[in-house]
C-alpha positions in Angstrom: 35.3 -44.9 -14.7 35.7 -45.2 -11.0 37.8 -48.2 -9.9 39.7 -48.5 -13.2 43.0 -47.1 -14.3 45.2 -47.0 -17.4 48.6 -48.7 -17.1 51.4 -47.1 -19.2 54.6 -49.2 -19.9 57.8 -47.2 -20.0 59.5 -47.0 -23.4 62.8 -48.0 -21.7 61.4 -51.3 -20.7 59.9 -52.3 -24.1 62.7 -51.0 -26.3 65.2 -53.9 -25.8 62.5 -56.5 -26.5 61.4 -54.7 -29.6 64.9 -54.4 -30.9 65.4 -58.2 -30.5 62.1 -59.0 -32.2 63.0 -56.8 -35.2 66.4 -58.3 -35.5 65.3 -61.9 -35.4 62.5 -61.2 -37.9 64.8 -59.4 -40.4 67.4 -62.2 -40.4 64.9 -64.7 -41.7 64.4 -62.6 -44.9 67.5 -60.4 -45.4 71.1 -61.6 -46.2 73.6 -61.2 -43.4 75.9 -58.8 -45.2 73.0 -56.5 -46.1 71.7 -56.9 -42.6 75.0 -55.7 -41.1 75.1 -52.7 -43.3 71.5 -51.5 -42.7 71.1 -52.6 -39.1 71.7 -49.2 -37.7 69.2 -47.7 -40.1 66.6 -50.2 -39.1 67.2 -49.4 -35.5 66.6 -45.7 -36.2 63.3 -46.4 -38.0 62.2 -48.5 -35.0 62.9 -45.7 -32.6 60.8 -43.3 -34.7 57.9 -45.7 -34.7 58.2 -46.2 -30.9 58.3 -42.5 -30.4 55.0 -41.9 -32.1 53.4 -45.0 -30.5 54.4 -43.7 -27.0 53.0 -40.2 -27.7 49.7 -41.6 -28.9 49.4 -43.7 -25.7 50.2 -40.8 -23.4 47.7 -38.5 -25.1 45.0 -41.2 -24.8 45.8 -41.5 -21.1 45.5 -37.8 -20.6 42.2 -37.6 -22.4 40.8 -40.4 -20.3 42.0 -38.8 -17.1 40.5 -35.4 -18.1 37.2 -36.9 -19.1 37.0 -38.6 -15.7 37.5 -35.3 -13.9 34.8 -33.5 -16.0 32.4 -36.4 -15.5 32.8 -36.1 -11.8 32.2 -32.4 -11.9 29.0 -32.9 -13.9 27.7 -35.5 -11.5 28.1 -33.0 -8.7 26.1 -30.2 -10.4 22.9 -30.0 -12.4 23.6 -29.7 -16.1 21.1 -26.9 -16.6 22.5 -25.1 -13.7 26.0 -25.3 -15.1 24.7 -23.9 -18.4 22.9 -21.1 -16.7 26.0 -20.2 -14.7 28.0 -19.9 -17.9 25.4 -17.7 -19.4 25.2 -15.4 -16.4 29.0 -15.1 -16.3 29.1 -14.3 -20.0 26.4 -11.7 -19.6 28.1 -10.1 -16.6 31.4 -10.0 -18.5 29.7 -8.3 -21.5 28.0 -5.8 -19.1 31.3 -5.0 -17.6 33.0 -4.5 -20.9 30.2 -2.3 -22.1 30.2 0.0 -19.1 33.8 0.2 -17.9 36.0 3.2 -18.5 38.6 2.1 -21.0 41.3 4.2 -19.4 40.5 3.2 -15.8 39.8 -0.4 -16.5 36.8 -0.5 -14.1 33.2 0.9 -13.8 33.2 4.4 -12.2 30.0 4.1 -10.2 30.1 7.6 -8.8 29.6 8.9 -12.4 26.3 7.0 -12.6 24.9 8.8 -9.5 26.0 12.2 -10.8 24.4 11.4 -14.2 21.1 10.4 -12.5 21.0 13.6 -10.5 21.7 15.6 -13.6 18.8 13.9 -15.4 16.3 14.6 -12.7 17.5 18.3 -12.6 17.0 18.6 -16.3 13.5 17.1 -16.2 12.4 19.4 -13.4 13.8 22.4 -15.2 12.1 21.5 -18.4 8.7 21.1 -16.6 8.9 24.3 -14.6 10.4 26.8 -17.1 8.5 28.5 -19.9 10.8 27.0 -22.5 9.6 23.5 -21.5 5.9 24.3 -21.8 5.6 27.1 -24.3 4.6 24.7 -27.1 2.0 22.9 -25.0 -1.7 23.7 -24.8 -3.4 22.7 -21.5 -7.0 22.3 -20.6 -8.2 21.7 -17.0 -9.8 18.3 -16.6 -10.2 18.0 -12.9 -10.5 16.1 -10.7 -13.1 18.7 -9.5 -16.6 17.5 -10.2 -18.9 14.7 -11.2 -21.7 14.7 -13.7 -24.6 12.5 -14.5 -23.7 10.2 -17.4 -25.8 8.5 -20.1 -27.1 5.9 -17.7 -27.9 8.5 -15.1 -25.0 7.1 -13.1 -21.3 7.6 -13.2 -19.5 8.5 -16.4 -17.0 5.6 -16.8 -15.6 5.9 -20.4 -12.8 8.2 -19.4 -14.7 11.4 -20.4 -16.0 12.5 -17.0 -14.4 14.5 -14.2 -14.2 13.2 -10.6 -12.6 14.5 -7.5 -11.6 11.2 -6.0 -13.0 9.5 -2.9 -13.3 11.7 0.2 -13.1 10.3 3.7 -12.6 13.6 5.5 -14.9 16.7 5.9 -14.4 19.4 8.6 -16.5 22.5 9.2 -14.2 25.3 10.4 -14.9 26.2 14.1 -13.8 29.8 13.6 -16.5 30.6 11.0 -19.8 31.4 12.8 -21.6 31.0 9.5 -20.4 27.4 9.0 -19.5 28.2 5.4 -15.7 27.5 5.6 -15.1 23.8 5.0 -12.0 21.6 4.7 -12.1 18.3 2.8 -9.5 15.6 2.3 -9.3 13.2 -0.7 -7.6 9.9 -0.9 -4.4 10.8 -2.7 -6.0 14.1 -3.6 -4.7 16.1 -0.7 -6.3 18.9 1.3 -8.9 21.3 -0.1 -10.8 24.3 1.3 -13.8 26.4 0.4 -14.9 29.6 2.1 -18.5 29.3 1.1 -20.0 25.8 1.1 -23.4 27.3 0.5 -22.5 28.4 -3.0 -23.6 26.1 -5.8 -21.2 25.0 -6.9 -18.7 25.9 -4.2 -15.2 27.1 -5.2 -12.5 24.8 -3.9 -8.8 25.7 -3.5 -6.1 23.1 -3.0 -4.2 23.9 0.1 -0.9 22.3 -0.9 -0.1 19.8 -3.7 3.3 19.0 -2.3 2.7 17.3 1.0 4.8 14.2 1.4 1.5 12.2 1.5 -1.8 13.3 -0.1 -4.0 10.5 1.3 -5.9 12.8 3.8 -8.3 10.5 5.8 -9.4 12.7 8.8 -9.3 16.4 9.8 -9.8 18.0 13.2 -9.3 21.4 14.9 -8.2 22.5 18.3 -11.1 24.4 19.9 -8.7 26.4 22.1 -7.3 29.9 21.2 -9.0 33.0 20.0 -8.6 32.1 16.3 -8.7 28.4 16.7 -5.6 28.3 14.5 -4.4 24.8 15.2 -5.5 22.1 12.8 -4.5 18.5 12.2 -5.0 15.9 9.5 -4.2 12.2 9.4 -3.2 10.2 6.3 -3.8 6.7 5.0 -6.9 4.7 4.3 -8.5 2.5 7.0 -10.0 0.0 4.5 -7.8 -2.6 2.7 -9.1 -2.0 -0.8 -6.6 -2.9 -3.7 -6.1 0.8 -4.5 -5.8 1.9 -0.9 -3.2 4.6 -0.3 -0.8 4.3 2.6 -0.3 7.3 4.9 2.8 8.7 6.6 1.4 10.1 9.8 -0.2 13.3 11.0 0.3 16.9 9.8 -0.2 20.0 11.9 -0.8 23.7 11.2 -0.6 26.5 13.8 -1.5 29.3 11.4 -5.0 28.2 10.4 -3.9 26.0 7.5 -1.5 28.4 5.7 1.5 26.1 6.4 1.7 22.5 7.6 4.3 20.4 9.2 4.5 16.6 9.4 4.8 15.5 13.0 8.0 13.5 13.2 6.5 11.4 16.0 3.8 10.0 13.8 5.7 8.7 10.7 4.7 5.1 11.6 1.0 6.0 11.6 0.3 4.4 8.2 -3.5 4.0 8.3 -5.3 6.7 10.2 -9.0 6.1 10.6 -9.7 9.2 12.7 -8.1 12.3 14.3 -9.9 14.1 17.1 -9.2 17.1 19.4 -10.9 17.4 22.8 -11.9 20.6 24.6 -8.5 20.7 26.4 -6.5 20.6 23.1 -5.4 16.9 23.5 -5.1 15.0 20.3 -6.3 11.4 19.7 -5.4 9.3 16.7 -7.1 6.0 15.8 -5.1 3.7 13.5 -5.8 0.5 11.7 -3.2 -1.7 10.0 -0.2 -4.0 10.5 2.4 -1.3 11.1 0.7 0.5 13.9 -2.8 0.1 15.2 -4.8 1.3 18.2 -5.5 4.6 19.8 -2.7 7.1 20.5 -3.1 10.2 22.7 -0.9 13.3 22.8 -1.1 16.0 25.5 1.7 18.1 24.1 0.5 19.0 20.6 1.8 15.8 18.9 5.3 15.8 20.3 4.9 12.5 22.1 2.2 9.8 22.2 0.7 7.3 24.7 -1.1 4.2 23.5 -4.5 3.9 25.3 -6.1 1.0 23.3 -8.5 -0.9 25.5 -7.0 -4.0 27.1 -8.2 -7.3 25.6 -9.5 -5.8 22.4 -8.2 -5.8 18.8 -6.1 -2.8 18.0 -7.9 -2.2 14.7 -9.9 0.9 15.4 -12.5 1.7 12.7 -14.2 4.7 14.2 -13.9 7.2 17.1 -16.3 10.0 17.9 -16.3 12.6 20.7 -19.7 13.7 22.1 -20.5 17.2 23.2 -20.7 15.7 26.7 -17.0 14.9 26.6 -17.6 11.1 26.2 -15.3 9.4 23.8 -16.7 6.5 21.8 -14.6 3.9 20.0 -15.1 0.8 17.8 -12.4 -1.9 17.9 -13.0 -4.4 15.1 -12.5 -4.8 11.4 -12.7 -7.6 8.9 -13.7 -10.2 11.5 -10.5 -9.9 13.6 -10.7 -11.6 17.0 -11.5 -9.7 20.2 -13.7 -6.9 18.8 -15.7 -4.5 21.0 -17.2 -1.1 21.6 -16.0 1.0 24.5 -16.4 4.6 25.9 -14.9 6.8 28.5 -15.8 10.1 30.2 -12.1 10.8 30.9 -10.3 10.6 27.6 -7.4 12.8 28.8 -6.5 10.3 31.5 -8.0 7.0 30.4 -5.7 4.0 30.4 -6.0 0.7 28.5 -7.7 -0.9 31.6 -10.2 1.9 32.5 -12.5 2.0 29.4 -16.2 1.2 30.0 -18.0 -1.7 28.2 -21.7 -1.4 27.4 -24.3 -3.2 29.5 -26.3 -4.2 26.5 -24.0 -4.2 23.4 -25.0 -4.3 19.7 -24.0 -7.2 17.4 -21.6 -7.5 14.5 -18.9 -5.1 15.9 -16.2 -7.3 14.4 -16.7 -6.4 10.7 -16.9 -2.7 10.3 -18.9 0.0 12.0 -19.7 3.8 11.7 -20.8 5.9 14.7 -22.8 9.1 14.9 -23.1 11.0 18.2 -25.4 13.8 19.4 -25.0 14.4 23.1 -26.2 11.2 24.8 -27.8 9.8 21.7 -25.6 7.5 19.7 -26.3 5.6 16.5 -24.2 2.8 14.9 -24.3 1.4 11.4 -22.7 -2.1 11.7 -21.8 -4.5 8.9 -22.6 -8.2 9.0 -20.5 -11.0 7.7 -21.8 -10.5 4.2 -20.9 -6.8 4.5 -24.5 -5.7 4.3 -26.0 -3.3 6.8 -29.5 -4.7 7.5 -30.0 -3.0 10.9 -29.1 0.3 12.5 -28.8 0.4 16.3 -29.4 3.3 18.8 -28.5 4.2 22.3 -30.1 7.0 24.3 -27.9 6.7 27.4 -24.5 7.5 25.9 -23.7 4.0 24.7 -24.5 2.0 27.8 -27.5 0.2 26.3 -28.3 -0.5 22.6 -31.4 -1.4 20.8 -32.3 -1.8 17.1 -34.2 1.1 15.5 -37.8 0.3 14.5 -36.8 0.0 10.9 -33.7 0.4 8.8 -32.9 1.2 5.2 -32.9 -1.8 2.8 -29.4 -3.3 2.8 -29.9 -5.1 -0.6 -32.7 -4.1 -3.0 -31.2 -3.6 -6.4 -30.1 -0.1 -7.3 -31.8 1.2 -4.1 -29.4 -0.6 -1.7 -27.9 1.1 1.3 -24.7 -1.0 1.3 -24.9 -3.6 -1.5 -22.2 -5.8 0.1 -19.7 -2.9 0.3 -19.8 -2.2 4.0 -16.2 -3.4 4.4 -15.2 -0.4 2.3 -17.7 2.5 2.5 -20.4 3.6 4.9 -21.6 7.0 6.3 -23.7 8.0 9.2 -24.5 11.5 10.6 -26.9 12.9 13.2 -28.1 16.5 13.6 -26.4 18.0 16.7 -29.5 20.2 17.2 -32.0 17.4 16.9 -31.0 13.8 17.5 -34.1 12.5 15.8 -32.6 13.6 12.4 -30.1 11.0 11.2 -28.7 10.2 7.7 -27.3 6.9 6.6 -25.2 6.4 3.4 -23.4 3.7 1.5 -24.6 3.1 -2.0 -27.5 5.6 -1.6 -28.5 8.0 1.1 -31.5 7.5 3.5 -32.9 10.0 5.9 -34.9 9.5 9.1 -36.7 12.4 10.9 -38.1 10.3 13.7 -35.0 8.6 15.3 -35.0 5.6 13.0 -38.6 4.7 13.1 -39.0 5.3 9.4 -36.5 6.0 6.6 -36.8 7.7 3.2 -34.4 7.4 0.3 -33.1 10.9 -0.5 -30.5 10.3 -3.3 -29.8 7.8 -6.0 -26.7 7.0 -8.1 -28.7 5.4 -11.0 -31.9 6.9 -12.4 -33.4 10.3 -12.3 -36.3 9.9 -9.8 -34.2 11.5 -6.9 -31.2 13.8 -6.6 -28.1 12.3 -8.1 -25.3 11.5 -5.6 -22.6 9.2 -6.7 -22.4 5.8 -5.0 -19.9 4.8 -2.3 -20.4 7.4 0.4 -17.5 7.4 2.7 -18.4 10.0 5.3 -21.2 12.4 6.3 -21.3 15.6 8.4 -24.3 17.5 9.6 -23.7 21.3 9.1 -26.7 23.4 10.2 -29.4 22.9 7.6 -27.0 21.0 5.3 -25.7 17.5 5.3 -22.2 17.2 3.7 -21.6 13.8 2.2 -18.1 12.7 1.0 -18.2 9.9 -1.6 -15.9 8.0 -3.9 -15.9 10.7 -6.5 -17.1 13.8 -4.9 -18.6 15.7 -1.9 -22.2 16.8 -1.9 -24.4 19.0 0.2 
């Protein structure tokens, strides 16, 4: 205990007194002659007794002293922690003994790396050589199509085929028949068909070994005789739980035969749109925490300049280029502060401070929006705070002034919803470039207007058999001659 000590008396000090006490006591009971004869023997016995008594006292003192030290150590540390430390140490010692080389006396870490590389090599060899697959029987299960299930909706029990959600559709500029189409799937890569008019169309995967298969947007340089330069961006713009992160932009200069990841774009994780203008300049809109905003490249993707409008959020949800050369952008997602819509007639030279704001804007730009452009006619499908889309807006002067269309598709009406509260995640809007009165809106179901938004007609359903079946969750739509191509969660339809 603190403040106490144990006092030990030396044997040299107590021995003379003990000897006198023994002698006096023995004289009272033992005759003198016998006493003289055995006195020496008695002294020897006394010394033996003293020796054992001294040893016992010393051991007691050592035990008390040791206990005091251990008590102090325990008071400085948590008992459970001390127990855990002993357990961890024992486990580490056991791990060391089990993995060390007996001859060397230590763990040869370099051998572990070599063994891992060897294992990977064997696995790859087994999967790619005939010997590794000769005994297996394979059946193609997709993802390549979608079929109507028992409920006239989506097959959910694991027995259906689906192509994965598609956010990118591009009609090849070099095909005058408009039959060659490229599509991108989220984590499904890049696909191509040479005849979209066929039913069903035959799709070919371009490459299954891109470093990132989350193709979110595709564009093509209009310059050159063969229009051989294409780009695609990667990463999802929405923050769904299964969203796939991108790794930048890929480029092809041989019409999609081979592709190269642009080293300058590896930080572009969530690409919402990639666009080429008539001069061959490339624009990339991004959304996300790593890099957000609008980047422009005038040298084919070698270097980039940020041209995000000053004072607005850098989360760019949509970007569309009109045939007039005007570039339209939406800055705003998930109720982030400082949202806004802007446009410019000089995208090749615009700076963050030279974008143009509308005179009469549309509301709810801060949640999520989809644009559709045909010359000077622009439509926008904005989400409200409940992620419904109750109203479509239209501009007939290139985005300077906006007004609500006469009517809009029902945002929430059971299985006939346009958005059903999912506008944070999926919405689609497309306008006929040859007739700006024809516009299609998608979300949960598709609605078509032939009079510029005055009236709307439901043209597809994802549940029931009264209309053409198109799976829910439309992600993008592209007008292609007399077709409308719709990319959805599990397929693309025309």
